[in-house]
py3Dmol code that shows the C-alpha trace and the ligand (Angstrom):
import py3Dmol

protein = """\
ATOM      1  CA  MET A   1     -12.830 120.273-150.523  1.00  0.00           C
ATOM      2  CA  VAL A   2      -9.617 122.136-151.437  1.00  0.00           C
ATOM      3  CA  PHE A   3      -9.857 125.374-153.356  1.00  0.00           C
ATOM      4  CA  SER A   4      -6.835 126.098-155.473  1.00  0.00           C
ATOM      5  CA  PRO A   5      -6.709 129.436-157.346  1.00  0.00           C
ATOM      6  CA  LYS A   6      -7.361 127.461-160.521  1.00  0.00           C
ATOM      7  CA  SER A   7     -10.564 125.795-159.291  1.00  0.00           C
ATOM      8  CA  ALA A   8     -11.791 129.148-157.917  1.00  0.00           C
ATOM      9  CA  ARG A   9     -11.421 130.574-161.420  1.00  0.00           C
ATOM     10  CA  LEU A  10     -13.366 127.629-162.828  1.00  0.00           C
ATOM     11  CA  VAL A  11     -16.174 128.130-160.296  1.00  0.00           C
ATOM     12  CA  ARG A  12     -16.336 131.820-161.169  1.00  0.00           C
ATOM     13  CA  ALA A  13     -16.515 130.989-164.887  1.00  0.00           C
ATOM     14  CA  ALA A  14     -19.294 128.460-164.256  1.00  0.00           C
ATOM     15  CA  VAL A  15     -21.280 131.024-162.243  1.00  0.00           C
ATOM     16  CA  LEU A  16     -20.870 133.615-165.011  1.00  0.00           C
ATOM     17  CA  LEU A  17     -21.953 131.117-167.664  1.00  0.00           C
ATOM     18  CA  THR A  18     -25.030 130.160-165.618  1.00  0.00           C
ATOM     19  CA  LEU A  19     -25.965 133.838-165.211  1.00  0.00           C
ATOM     20  CA  LEU A  20     -25.586 134.414-168.958  1.00  0.00           C
ATOM     21  CA  LEU A  21     -27.775 131.404-169.733  1.00  0.00           C
ATOM     22  CA  LEU A  22     -30.437 132.567-167.262  1.00  0.00           C
ATOM     23  CA  MET A  23     -30.421 136.070-168.755  1.00  0.00           C
ATOM     24  CA  SER A  24     -30.742 134.845-172.338  1.00  0.00           C
ATOM     25  CA  ALA A  25     -33.562 132.496-171.286  1.00  0.00           C
ATOM     26  CA  ALA A  26     -35.396 135.433-169.677  1.00  0.00           C
ATOM     27  CA  LEU A  27     -34.917 137.564-172.799  1.00  0.00           C
ATOM     28  CA  ALA A  28     -36.134 134.751-175.052  1.00  0.00           C
ATOM     29  CA  GLY A  29     -39.205 134.379-172.819  1.00  0.00           C
ATOM     30  CA  CYS A  30     -40.051 138.059-173.245  1.00  0.00           C
ATOM     31  CA  GLY A  31     -39.569 137.881-177.005  1.00  0.00           C
ATOM     32  CA  SER A  32     -41.853 134.907-177.524  1.00  0.00           C
ATOM     33  CA  ALA A  33     -44.717 136.572-175.621  1.00  0.00           C
ATOM     34  CA  SER A  34     -44.615 139.802-177.632  1.00  0.00           C
ATOM     35  CA  GLY A  35     -47.309 138.773-180.105  1.00  0.00           C
ATOM     36  CA  SER A  36     -49.768 141.368-178.816  1.00  0.00           C
ATOM     37  CA  ALA A  37     -49.325 145.083-178.246  1.00  0.00           C
ATOM     38  CA  SER A  38     -49.604 144.908-174.452  1.00  0.00           C
ATOM     39  CA  ALA A  39     -46.714 143.865-172.252  1.00  0.00           C
ATOM     40  CA  PRO A  40     -46.555 140.184-171.291  1.00  0.00           C
ATOM     41  CA  GLY A  41     -48.325 139.289-168.073  1.00  0.00           C
ATOM     42  CA  VAL A  42     -50.555 142.368-168.081  1.00  0.00           C
ATOM     43  CA  GLN A  43     -54.301 141.838-167.962  1.00  0.00           C
ATOM     44  CA  HIS A  44     -55.841 144.406-170.232  1.00  0.00           C
ATOM     45  CA  LEU A  45     -59.531 145.168-169.765  1.00  0.00           C
ATOM     46  CA  ALA A  46     -61.698 147.614-171.692  1.00  0.00           C
ATOM     47  CA  VAL A  47     -64.825 149.591-170.851  1.00  0.00           C
ATOM     48  CA  ASP A  48     -66.885 151.349-173.516  1.00  0.00           C
ATOM     49  CA  VAL A  49     -68.190 154.723-172.351  1.00  0.00           C
ATOM     50  CA  SER A  50     -69.432 155.896-175.768  1.00  0.00           C
ATOM     51  CA  THR A  51     -73.102 155.294-174.931  1.00  0.00           C
ATOM     52  CA  GLY A  52     -72.884 157.256-171.672  1.00  0.00           C
ATOM     53  CA  ASP A  53     -72.908 154.047-169.616  1.00  0.00           C
ATOM     54  CA  TYR A  54     -70.114 151.698-168.571  1.00  0.00           C
ATOM     55  CA  VAL A  55     -70.171 148.683-170.892  1.00  0.00           C
ATOM     56  CA  PRO A  56     -69.494 146.264-169.361  1.00  0.00           C
ATOM     57  CA  ALA A  57     -70.160 147.565-165.860  1.00  0.00           C
ATOM     58  CA  GLU A  58     -68.576 144.454-164.336  1.00  0.00           C
ATOM     59  CA  LEU A  59     -65.021 143.344-165.017  1.00  0.00           C
ATOM     60  CA  SER A  60     -63.190 140.268-163.796  1.00  0.00           C
ATOM     61  CA  ALA A  61     -59.453 139.895-163.369  1.00  0.00           C
ATOM     62  CA  THR A  62     -56.967 137.708-161.555  1.00  0.00           C
ATOM     63  CA  ALA A  63     -54.908 138.702-158.542  1.00  0.00           C
ATOM     64  CA  GLY A  64     -51.143 138.526-158.892  1.00  0.00           C
ATOM     65  CA  THR A  65     -50.593 140.054-162.353  1.00  0.00           C
ATOM     66  CA  PRO A  66     -50.807 143.758-163.233  1.00  0.00           C
ATOM     67  CA  ILE A  67     -54.176 145.072-164.370  1.00  0.00           C
ATOM     68  CA  GLN A  68     -54.850 147.840-166.884  1.00  0.00           C
ATOM     69  CA  ILE A  69     -58.268 149.194-167.774  1.00  0.00           C
ATOM     70  CA  THR A  70     -58.862 151.316-170.849  1.00  0.00           C
ATOM     71  CA  PHE A  71     -61.963 153.511-170.767  1.00  0.00           C
ATOM     72  CA  SER A  72     -63.023 154.665-174.220  1.00  0.00           C
ATOM     73  CA  GLN A  73     -63.868 158.255-175.011  1.00  0.00           C
ATOM     74  CA  GLY A  74     -67.432 158.884-173.921  1.00  0.00           C
ATOM     75  CA  GLN A  75     -70.133 161.402-173.326  1.00  0.00           C
ATOM     76  CA  GLY A  76     -72.197 162.592-170.396  1.00  0.00           C
ATOM     77  CA  CYS A  77     -71.442 162.266-166.731  1.00  0.00           C
ATOM     78  CA  ALA A  78     -69.992 158.745-167.080  1.00  0.00           C
ATOM     79  CA  THR A  79     -66.831 160.274-168.579  1.00  0.00           C
ATOM     80  CA  SER A  80     -65.753 161.469-165.132  1.00  0.00           C
ATOM     81  CA  ILE A  81     -64.457 158.278-163.524  1.00  0.00           C
ATOM     82  CA  VAL A  82     -63.541 157.832-159.867  1.00  0.00           C
ATOM     83  CA  PHE A  83     -61.916 154.807-158.213  1.00  0.00           C
ATOM     84  CA  PRO A  84     -62.209 155.626-154.493  1.00  0.00           C
ATOM     85  CA  GLU A  85     -60.045 152.604-153.539  1.00  0.00           C
ATOM     86  CA  PHE A  86     -57.066 153.991-155.436  1.00  0.00           C
ATOM     87  CA  ASN A  87     -57.812 157.665-154.868  1.00  0.00           C
ATOM     88  CA  LEU A  88     -57.875 157.841-158.658  1.00  0.00           C
ATOM     89  CA  LYS A  89     -59.834 160.214-160.864  1.00  0.00           C
ATOM     90  CA  THR A  90     -59.813 160.497-164.629  1.00  0.00           C
ATOM     91  CA  ASP A  91     -61.816 162.021-167.454  1.00  0.00           C
ATOM     92  CA  VAL A  92     -62.510 160.482-170.867  1.00  0.00           C
ATOM     93  CA  SER A  93     -64.589 163.271-172.409  1.00  0.00           C
ATOM     94  CA  GLN A  94     -61.616 164.253-174.639  1.00  0.00           C
ATOM     95  CA  GLY A  95     -60.221 160.792-175.398  1.00  0.00           C
ATOM     96  CA  PRO A  96     -59.652 157.283-174.056  1.00  0.00           C
ATOM     97  CA  LYS A  97     -57.575 156.733-170.919  1.00  0.00           C
ATOM     98  CA  THR A  98     -55.730 153.651-169.734  1.00  0.00           C
ATOM     99  CA  LEU A  99     -55.488 153.208-165.986  1.00  0.00           C
ATOM    100  CA  ASP A 100     -52.580 151.253-164.593  1.00  0.00           C
ATOM    101  CA  LEU A 101     -53.873 149.602-161.436  1.00  0.00           C
ATOM    102  CA  GLY A 102     -50.841 147.390-160.877  1.00  0.00           C
ATOM    103  CA  VAL A 103     -51.071 144.099-159.019  1.00  0.00           C
ATOM    104  CA  LEU A 104     -54.192 143.894-156.863  1.00  0.00           C
ATOM    105  CA  GLN A 105     -55.284 141.732-153.952  1.00  0.00           C
ATOM    106  CA  PRO A 106     -58.493 139.702-154.384  1.00  0.00           C
ATOM    107  CA  GLY A 107     -61.550 141.863-153.790  1.00  0.00           C
ATOM    108  CA  ASP A 108     -64.087 144.167-155.402  1.00  0.00           C
ATOM    109  CA  TYR A 109     -62.930 147.560-156.629  1.00  0.00           C
ATOM    110  CA  PRO A 110     -65.879 149.772-157.542  1.00  0.00           C
ATOM    111  CA  TRP A 111     -65.764 152.861-159.684  1.00  0.00           C
ATOM    112  CA  ALA A 112     -68.395 155.516-160.291  1.00  0.00           C
ATOM    113  CA  CYS A 113     -68.907 158.754-162.099  1.00  0.00           C
ATOM    114  CA  SER A 114     -67.917 161.774-160.037  1.00  0.00           C
ATOM    115  CA  MET A 115     -71.581 162.377-159.130  1.00  0.00           C
ATOM    116  CA  ASN A 116     -71.879 158.743-157.974  1.00  0.00           C
ATOM    117  CA  MET A 117     -74.766 158.056-160.391  1.00  0.00           C
ATOM    118  CA  LYS A 118     -73.215 155.547-162.797  1.00  0.00           C
ATOM    119  CA  HIS A 119     -71.367 152.580-161.392  1.00  0.00           C
ATOM    120  CA  GLY A 120     -69.047 149.772-162.321  1.00  0.00           C
ATOM    121  CA  VAL A 121     -66.968 147.246-160.441  1.00  0.00           C
ATOM    122  CA  LEU A 122     -63.759 145.324-160.973  1.00  0.00           C
ATOM    123  CA  HIS A 123     -63.794 141.835-159.424  1.00  0.00           C
ATOM    124  CA  VAL A 124     -60.330 140.494-158.637  1.00  0.00           C
ATOM    125  CA  LYS A 125     -60.084 136.800-157.767  1.00  0.00           C
TER     126      LYS A 125
END
"""
ligand_1 = """\
1
CU
Cu -72.751 161.168 -163.030
"""
view = py3Dmol.view(width=600, height=400)
view.addModel(protein, "pdb")
view.setStyle({"model": 0}, {"cartoon": {"style": "trace"}})
view.addModel(ligand_1, "xyz")
view.setStyle({"model": 1}, {"stick": {}})
view.zoomTo()
view.show()
């Protein structure tokens, strides 16, 4: 195959056009998924701490897409939340908190109150 300066320009133009098409397709994909408040592809889970217990105490999520858990504002010792796996500690006595756990491998990720009395677990499959 012989490359003249003219055909090289054409190839470059074709590559640019392809890139533009790919970018606009990606943007359109993002736009169509923005029906809900959370970002596309994020699994958003919620735990109610208002009763002083974790409700539900068991969560299920899928490996491979980012996981967020929102703990509601609560009362009692359950408001002090520890995820030993992530070396993560938070407190929801003053207001709800959303934890960004990112993409996780399959497994069980327990959490507990800081006194290790109340427990919950996130199952990732
Ligand atoms: Cu406790």
